N, C-alpha and C positions, 0 to 999 in steps of 0.2 A: 387782457382779463384782469379784473381787480384783484383776484386771489394771488396772481403772480406779481402784479405791480406793487402790492402792499404786503408782500411776504416778509416776515420779520427777519432782520439782519443781526439782531442781538437779543440777549435774554430780556433786556428791558422792554423790547417791543413785543415779546411773546404774550399773547392774550389768554387770560384765564387759567394759566398753569403756574401759579406763583410758587407752589411747593416744589415742583420739579425745577423751576428756574433758580430758586434760592439754593437748593441742594447742589445743583451743578455749579453754580457760581462759587459757593464756598469750597467745593472740591477743587476747582481751578485755582482760586486765589491761595489756597493752603497747600497746593500741589499734592493732594491726596487722591491720586488717580488710580482707577481700576484698569484692567486690561480688556474687559468686555462689559458692555452695557446692553440692556434690553429696554426698549421703549414700547409700551403697549397702550392701546386705547382706541377710542372711536376714530373713524376716518375723519380727516380734516381737523384734528385737535392739536396739531403742531409737532407730531413725532419726527417727521423727516426734516422739518425746519430746524428743530432743536438739534438733531444730529448734525446738520450742516454748520450750525452756529458753534456747537461744541468742537467739531473738527477744526474750524477756523481758529478758535481760541487756542487749540493745542499747537497750531502751526505758525502763529504770528511770530514774525522775526524779532519783535520787541520783547518776547518772552511769553510764557504760558500765563494767560490772564483771562478773567471773565469779560474783560473789556478790551478786546484786541484793537490795534491802532487803526485799522481799516485803510491804511495808506501804503503799507509795505507790499511788495510783490506777492507774497503768500496770501495776504488778506484780499488783495484785489482779485487774484486768480480764484480764490475760494468763493468770493461773492459772485463771480462770473461762471461758476461751476465748471472750471477748466483746469483745476489744479491736478498735477500728475500724481500727487501723493494722497489724494482723496478719491478712493475708488468706490463708486456706487454700483450696486448690483440689484436688479429686480428679480427676486426669487420666484415671482410668479411666472416669469418667462425663462429663467435660468435655474431650474429646480433639480436638475439631474446630477448624478455623482460626478460626471465629467466636468460640469461647470464648477463644482466645488474643488475638484482636483486642480483646475486651472487657477482658482483663487488661492489655494494653498501654495501653489508654485510661486505666485507673486509675493507671498509673505517671506520667501527665502532671500529676497533682494532688498537691500537697504533703500531708504527713501531717496528720491532723486535730488531734492533740494531742501526739504524740511526736516525737522527733528523726529517726526513720526510719520508712519504710513497708516492712514485711517481707512478701514473698510466699513462701508455702510451697506447693510443688506436689508432691503425693504421687503415687506410681506414674507418674512422669513418662515412663517408657518407653512408656506407652500412647498418647501423643500421635501424631497422624498426621504423615506426612512434611511436609505443607503447614503444619501447626501449628508444627512444629519450625523450619521455614524462616522463618515469620513472627516467631518468638521470638528468632532469632539476633541481630539488630541491637540490640534492647533488652537482651538478656542480655550483650552485649559492652560496650556503653556506656550503662548505665542512668543516670538522674539520680542525683546524689550522695546523695540521701536514700532511695534504693531499694536494698534487699538481696533477693537471691533465694536460697532454699534449696530445692534439688530433692532428692527422695527416690525411690529405686527399689530393687526387688529384683532387677533385671536390667540392670545397666549396659551389658552388651554390646549391647543393643538401641538404645543411644543413639548418635546420629551423632557422628563424631569432632569435628565443628565445635562441638558442645555440650560435649563432654568437655574440649576445649582452652580453653573459656571459664570453667571452674569449678575450684575447689579440691576435689579428690576425697578424701573420707574413707570408708574401708572399715570397715564394722561386721562383726566376726567372730562366728561362732557362740559362744554364751556357754558357758564351761567348766562341766562338771557340778558341780564343787566349789562354784563361785560360785552356781549355781542352788540347790543343796541348802542352802547357808548362808542364802540369801534366803528360801527356803521355811520354814526353821526360824524365822527372824525373824518372818515373817507369822503362822505358827501359834502362836508364843508370844504375840504381841500379841492374837490372836483367842481365846486360851485353849483351844486344841484339842490333844488328846493325839495323839502320833504316834510311830512307830518310824523311826529314821534309815534303815533299809533300804528302807522304803516310799517315803521321799523320793528315794532314789537311783533307784528304778525310775521314779518320775514324771519325774525330771530327764532320764533317758535317753530316755524316751518322748517328751519335748518336743523332742528333736532339736536342742538348742542355741537354741531359741526360748523366751524367758522368757514371752511372752504365751501360747503354746501350753501351756506347763507350768502356768501359773496357771489356765488354762481347765480343764485336767485336774484340778488341785487343787480347784477349785470343785466339779466333779462328784464327786471322791473324798470330799469332806467330807459331801456329801449322801448318797452311797451307803454310807459307813461309819458313819453316825450320829455324826459328829464324833469318831471314834476311828480314826486311820489306822494300820492294821497292814499288814505286808508281804503277808500272805495276801489281805487284802481288796483291795489295789491290784492284785496279780497277777490275781485273779479278775475285777476290773472291766475290766482292759485285755485280758483273754483271752490272757495270756502263759503260757508254760511255766514252772512254778516252778523256780528255779535248783537246788533240792534234787534235781531229777531228773537232774542232770548225772552224778552217780556211777552212778545206775541205768542210764542210757543207755550209758555207756562199759562198764559191767560186762557188760551184755547183748551188746553188739557184740563185746567182747573174748572172751566165752565161746562165741561162734558158736552160740548157742542159738536155732534158727530159730523155735521155738514162742513163746518169750518175745519175740523180735523182732517177730513178727507181732502179738502182743498189744500191744506198745509202739506199733507203727504205728497200730493201731486207736485207741489212746488219744490219740495225737497229732493225729488228725483232728478232735478236739473243740476244738482250740486255733486261734485266729486268728493264725497265724504268718506274718509278712511282714517284709520289709526287714531280715532278720537278727536280729529280736528274738526269738530262740528262748531264749536264756539270758541271764545277766547280761552286758551288753555293755560293751565298752571296747576298748582297743587296746594292743598292745605285745608284741612277740615274746618278749622276754626273760622277762617274768613268766609268760607263757603256757607257755613251754617248761619253766620251773621248776616250775610247777604240775603239768604233765603228768608230769614226771620224779618229782615227789613222789608222784603217784598210781600210779607203777609202770608207766606205759605207755611203750613204746619208740617215741618219736616225735622228729622233728626239726622245729624251727620256723624258718622262713625269712621274713624281712620282704619287703615289696613295694617294689621300686625296682630300676632296671636294674643298679645296682652290686651289689645284693644277689643278683642272679642269678649273679654270679661266685662269691659265697660258696656259693650253692647248688651250682654245679658242683664247687667244692672239696669240699663235704661229700659230694657224690655219689662223688667219687673215693675218699674215705676210708671211706665207710660202705656204698657199694653201693646206696643209695637212688636211685630215679629221680625225675624232676622234672616237674611240670605247671606251666607258667607261664600265669597268667591276666592279661589286661590289666585296666586300671582299671575299665572298664564291665562286665567279666565276661561279655560276650556272645561274645567270641572267645577262643580259646586255642591254644596251641602245645604239642605233645608233645615231650618230650625223653626218648628211651628208652621203656621200657615203664612206664606210670604204674601205681602200685600203689594209691594212694588220696590224696585231698586233702580237707582241711577248710578252708574259706575264711571270712574275715571281711568284713563288708559294705563299708565305706568304704575302708580301706587293706587290700589283699588280702594275707593271710598264708598260710602253707602249713604243713600238718602231713602228713608222709608216713608211711604205716603199712604193715603187713605185707600182702603181695599177696593173701592169703586173705580179707582183710576188705573188699576193694573192692566185691564184690557186695552185701555187707550195707549199705555206705554208699550204693550206688546205690538200693537199696530205700528207705532212709530219705530220701535226697535227693528222691525223687519226691513224698513227702508233705510235706516241709518247705518247699520253695521251687520255684516254677514254672521257675526258671532251671536247676534240677537241681544246685544247689550247696548243700552242707551247711554251714550257718553255725555256727561255734563261736568264742567269744571270751571269755576268762576274766579279763582284767585289769580292775581297778576304777579 
């Protein structure tokens, strides 16, 4: 699997987490080390990889450094995930108080060959309340040779008593541009032909998770017979080809009911969900510019409370009315008589159109998303 083959071995190889990598690098080089760390963030964003890199940096025989030697026995064993003093525990399957008691018992014994004994607890939010309580004292005052690295995708489920005892590092979703660049690097090393547009679709489908994206890339290489084209990726993922954008708008704008019904029947063949209807992205400015370039009379309004004031201002000047959607898009408020709205999945944008088109959009909405919201987003 590509995700395992190209797993980062140093902070320099960590993709899209520059803030975390720089902070941990400075901590290691200046020997300002805490006793417990918490890594939180999206799955596949580099939490466990960073924990292993950090553990290896602590144990290198050449000394504590952000750039371990990679050749000493400690580094070699750490890279092969077989070091006796790096203990990994999956809290999803070892979540009970007895599992934590066993872990605490291990902290009482000195490292077998290294300067520290490092405990990496993955999915730590899965521990039971009793297990957390048993861990607290050791987490607050561990032996000087013990380091804890906790990893979780849901830090809000952790007790405040645990959060207060750890240095918290937040791993963000990896930017699309960084993912695409990494995919290009991998495919060039693997000698596989590709189109950049195909990689952009894969990066968006991965949702900011590098591991998810690489899993899709593995599948795409097999499906495409080692030649990744835009059409092949779109077909594999069951997405609507972005080339259909002009056709969709032209049909809706022409108010041609027969062509609209034909379009709706065609759209039923696609697996459309989570806003992945067209090329995804976000940004009101570029979206508005694109729509203006296409000749459509629309107003783009960004999602934020202060932007509502701009919306009201635009309404006064243009006569357009406003539909305000909250962030989860399950509730809404009406301001005036709504004419139409096209919404983007994560940050809700607005496009308001002529009153006559609202019924057309309602028809399309029912086919595109069970929430009844028509997703369009054009920024790359």
